[in-house]
Z-matrix of the N, CA and C atoms (Angstrom, degrees):
N
C 1 1.448
C 2 1.570 1 104.32
N 3 1.384 2 115.21 1 121.30
C 4 1.480 3 121.01 2 -175.30
C 5 1.398 4 116.23 3 -126.22
N 6 1.282 5 114.00 4 -19.46
C 7 1.588 6 116.43 5 -172.98
C 8 1.501 7 110.86 6 -125.39
N 9 1.326 8 114.37 7 166.13
C 10 1.504 9 122.07 8 171.07
C 11 1.580 10 108.88 9 -55.69
N 12 1.264 11 110.41 10 -45.07
C 13 1.490 12 116.61 11 -177.25
C 14 1.624 13 110.92 12 -57.06
N 15 1.398 14 112.62 13 -38.76
C 16 1.482 15 115.29 14 178.50
C 17 1.612 16 112.28 15 -66.39
N 18 1.247 17 115.21 16 -36.31
C 19 1.503 18 122.71 17 172.59
C 20 1.507 19 107.22 18 -61.16
N 21 1.263 20 118.98 19 -47.95
C 22 1.531 21 120.25 20 -178.48
C 23 1.472 22 110.66 21 -61.67
N 24 1.264 23 118.85 22 -35.80
C 25 1.490 24 122.03 23 -178.44
C 26 1.544 25 106.74 24 -72.14
N 27 1.333 26 119.61 25 -39.53
C 28 1.452 27 116.77 26 172.54
C 29 1.499 28 116.94 27 -59.29
N 30 1.398 29 111.37 28 -43.04
C 31 1.509 30 112.29 29 -179.71
C 32 1.574 31 109.61 30 -67.89
N 33 1.395 32 113.48 31 -31.98
C 34 1.577 33 116.58 32 -174.29
C 35 1.640 34 104.18 33 -68.36
N 36 1.226 35 121.94 34 -18.77
C 37 1.511 36 120.61 35 177.49
C 38 1.536 37 107.02 36 -67.60
N 39 1.265 38 122.32 37 -23.92
C 40 1.397 39 126.68 38 177.74
C 41 1.469 40 114.87 39 -106.78
N 42 1.320 41 115.49 40 19.35
C 43 1.509 42 125.40 41 177.21
C 44 1.495 43 111.04 42 60.19
N 45 1.431 44 115.51 43 37.85
C 46 1.436 45 117.10 44 176.29
C 47 1.518 46 109.22 45 -111.42
N 48 1.292 47 112.37 46 113.56
C 49 1.461 48 116.86 47 178.26
C 50 1.590 49 108.55 48 -113.74
N 51 1.243 50 116.30 49 129.69
C 52 1.505 51 122.70 50 -175.62
C 53 1.512 52 109.83 51 -118.78
N 54 1.384 53 107.94 52 122.36
C 55 1.530 54 111.62 53 177.22
C 56 1.655 55 100.13 54 -157.71
N 57 1.316 56 112.54 55 101.11
C 58 1.453 57 119.67 56 178.76
C 59 1.544 58 113.14 57 -97.39
N 60 1.236 59 111.69 58 -29.40
C 61 1.506 60 117.86 59 172.74
C 62 1.554 61 113.49 60 130.15
N 63 1.316 62 113.39 61 -26.81
C 64 1.487 63 121.10 62 -179.47
C 65 1.553 64 104.22 63 -120.54
N 66 1.354 65 116.40 64 127.89
C 67 1.413 66 122.63 65 -174.65
C 68 1.591 67 114.15 66 -53.63
N 69 1.417 68 118.40 67 -40.90
C 70 1.389 69 123.51 68 -179.18
C 71 1.581 70 110.41 69 -63.30
N 72 1.383 71 112.40 70 -34.66
C 73 1.453 72 115.84 71 -178.22
C 74 1.486 73 110.75 72 -77.18
N 75 1.309 74 114.68 73 -32.31
C 76 1.507 75 120.55 74 176.63
C 77 1.467 76 109.67 75 -60.18
N 78 1.323 77 114.46 76 -44.82
C 79 1.549 78 120.06 77 179.12
C 80 1.519 79 110.72 78 -65.32
N 81 1.220 80 121.38 79 -40.66
C 82 1.508 81 122.10 80 177.25
C 83 1.533 82 110.62 81 -64.70
N 84 1.280 83 117.35 82 -38.80
C 85 1.524 84 119.68 83 179.26
C 86 1.446 85 110.06 84 -71.24
N 87 1.364 86 121.49 85 -36.48
C 88 1.431 87 127.35 86 178.83
C 89 1.646 88 108.09 87 -61.56
N 90 1.377 89 112.84 88 -45.07
C 91 1.401 90 118.86 89 175.96
C 92 1.558 91 115.62 90 -59.64
N 93 1.254 92 114.88 91 -41.04
C 94 1.487 93 121.12 92 169.32
C 95 1.408 94 114.57 93 -59.23
N 96 1.363 95 118.45 94 -40.69
C 97 1.500 96 121.26 95 -173.51
C 98 1.548 97 103.84 96 -74.32
N 99 1.274 98 120.36 97 -39.81
C 100 1.422 99 127.62 98 -179.96
C 101 1.582 100 108.69 99 -59.46
N 102 1.295 101 115.78 100 -42.20
C 103 1.445 102 120.40 101 178.59
C 104 1.544 103 111.79 102 -61.45
N 105 1.330 104 113.26 103 -43.27
C 106 1.454 105 119.69 104 179.65
C 107 1.548 106 113.18 105 -65.75
N 108 1.492 107 113.15 106 -37.11
C 109 1.445 108 111.66 107 175.02
C 110 1.553 109 113.10 108 -69.49
N 111 1.282 110 115.17 109 -35.40
C 112 1.410 111 119.36 110 178.71
C 113 1.561 112 113.35 111 -62.95
N 114 1.268 113 115.59 112 -46.32
C 115 1.385 114 120.05 113 177.20
C 116 1.509 115 115.83 114 -67.56
N 117 1.258 116 117.71 115 -24.92
C 118 1.514 117 119.57 116 171.28
C 119 1.600 118 108.79 117 -87.60
N 120 1.317 119 118.19 118 5.06
C 121 1.400 120 121.14 119 -178.81
C 122 1.488 121 117.63 120 56.22
N 123 1.190 122 114.92 121 37.45
C 124 1.448 123 126.67 122 -179.70
C 125 1.561 124 114.55 123 -87.14
N 126 1.273 125 112.58 124 -26.39
C 127 1.521 126 120.56 125 178.77
C 128 1.514 127 107.69 126 -122.92
N 129 1.341 128 113.00 127 155.76
C 130 1.472 129 117.54 128 -177.89
C 131 1.617 130 110.14 129 -75.56
N 132 1.208 131 115.25 130 160.87
C 133 1.482 132 122.13 131 -178.14
C 134 1.612 133 107.16 132 -60.33
N 135 1.381 134 112.96 133 -41.23
C 136 1.459 135 120.91 134 -178.54
C 137 1.521 136 109.87 135 -64.65
N 138 1.278 137 122.09 136 -49.20
C 139 1.481 138 122.91 137 177.36
C 140 1.567 139 111.62 138 -63.11
N 141 1.293 140 113.74 139 -38.78
C 142 1.544 141 119.78 140 179.45
C 143 1.683 142 106.03 141 -60.59
N 144 1.332 143 116.37 142 -52.43
C 145 1.334 144 119.57 143 -178.54
C 146 1.531 145 116.20 144 -58.76
N 147 1.377 146 111.75 145 -46.27
C 148 1.455 147 115.26 146 -178.46
C 149 1.630 148 110.90 147 -65.87
N 150 1.260 149 114.60 148 -40.56
C 151 1.466 150 122.92 149 -175.61
C 152 1.603 151 103.82 150 -62.30
N 153 1.415 152 116.24 151 -47.89
C 154 1.397 153 118.28 152 -178.15
C 155 1.535 154 113.53 153 -64.97
N 156 1.218 155 117.90 154 -38.10
C 157 1.490 156 123.11 155 170.52
C 158 1.550 157 111.14 156 -53.44
N 159 1.389 158 113.30 157 -53.40
C 160 1.476 159 112.59 158 -179.54
C 161 1.573 160 116.10 159 -60.32
N 162 1.364 161 106.84 160 -41.81
C 163 1.557 162 110.88 161 176.52
C 164 1.578 163 112.75 162 -59.28
N 165 1.343 164 115.70 163 -45.71
C 166 1.400 165 120.98 164 179.03
C 167 1.530 166 113.59 165 -55.27
N 168 1.270 167 110.34 166 -44.99
C 169 1.556 168 118.81 167 179.85
C 170 1.534 169 108.25 168 -63.53
N 171 1.356 170 119.07 169 -49.27
C 172 1.420 171 121.39 170 179.75
C 173 1.498 172 116.83 171 -64.34
N 174 1.344 173 113.35 172 -31.71
C 175 1.463 174 120.59 173 176.60
C 176 1.499 175 109.37 174 -64.75
N 177 1.374 176 115.92 175 -41.80
C 178 1.464 177 121.42 176 178.78
C 179 1.468 178 112.27 177 -62.43
N 180 1.354 179 115.01 178 -39.52
C 181 1.438 180 117.13 179 -176.05
C 182 1.534 181 107.93 180 -69.49
N 183 1.413 182 120.64 181 -37.44
C 184 1.319 183 120.67 182 -179.38
C 185 1.486 184 114.96 183 -65.98
N 186 1.423 185 114.90 184 -36.07
C 187 1.374 186 125.55 185 -179.21
C 188 1.558 187 107.54 186 -62.47
N 189 1.393 188 113.29 187 -47.15
C 190 1.537 189 118.77 188 178.32
C 191 1.586 190 108.79 189 -60.89
N 192 1.213 191 116.15 190 -40.27
C 193 1.541 192 116.81 191 -177.85
C 194 1.531 193 108.36 192 -66.61
N 195 1.362 194 119.02 193 -36.12
C 196 1.477 195 120.92 194 177.81
C 197 1.548 196 109.08 195 -66.82
N 198 1.299 197 115.09 196 -40.93
C 199 1.413 198 117.34 197 179.19
C 200 1.524 199 119.08 198 -62.14
N 201 1.387 200 113.68 199 -34.71
C 202 1.460 201 118.84 200 173.72
C 203 1.491 202 112.01 201 -71.29
N 204 1.391 203 115.85 202 -30.68
C 205 1.479 204 112.27 203 178.36
C 206 1.539 205 118.70 204 -74.50
N 207 1.273 206 113.85 205 -14.83
C 208 1.471 207 120.41 206 179.91
C 209 1.574 208 110.39 207 -76.67
């Protein structure tokens, strides 16, 4: 799992589709959904960790974009 798209595909397997309207908000909601799947033991620890790393990286990129826009 390397991209945000990969994380979206993982969530899609559980019929979870996230679109809030702003990319950074989408990433945050995806992280919450991942936490719920992990707590319910529906995804492996490995998938959870990889997906969280991807989301963390993407969130950081979006924050940097916002900082440049200000």
